[in-house]
Residue, then its C-alpha position, 0 to 999 in steps of 0.5 A: m500500500a502506498p503512503i497517503q499524502v495529505s495537504s493540511v495539518d487538520e487532515l493529519k490530525q485525524y490519524i494521530p489517535q491511531a499513531i504508533e510514531c511520528r517521523v520527521v525527515k528534514d531536507e535542508k537543501n530544499g527547506k522542506a520537511k516531511i512529517k510521517v505518521r505511522t499507524k498500524r495499517k497506514l503511513v500518512t505524510l505531510v510536507i511543510p517548510i522546516s520553519k514550521v516543524d516544531k509548531v506542527l509537532e506541538e500541535l499534533n501531540c504525537p506519542e513518539v517522535v523520531e527525527f532523521 
């Protein structure tokens, strides 16, 4: 199954109750970061500017955050 890409933080929040962990992958070269929310059955991603990562992670309140 392919990852689901969402376009807003509100859409990503739907998956947080089932989340096992959240991963943050930063692409310094392009100034973007991916927040990946892993549930038992799905992987959901959101691409945002690096400057907004900390604010979004606080808002999401993920059970476990892993940064790459």
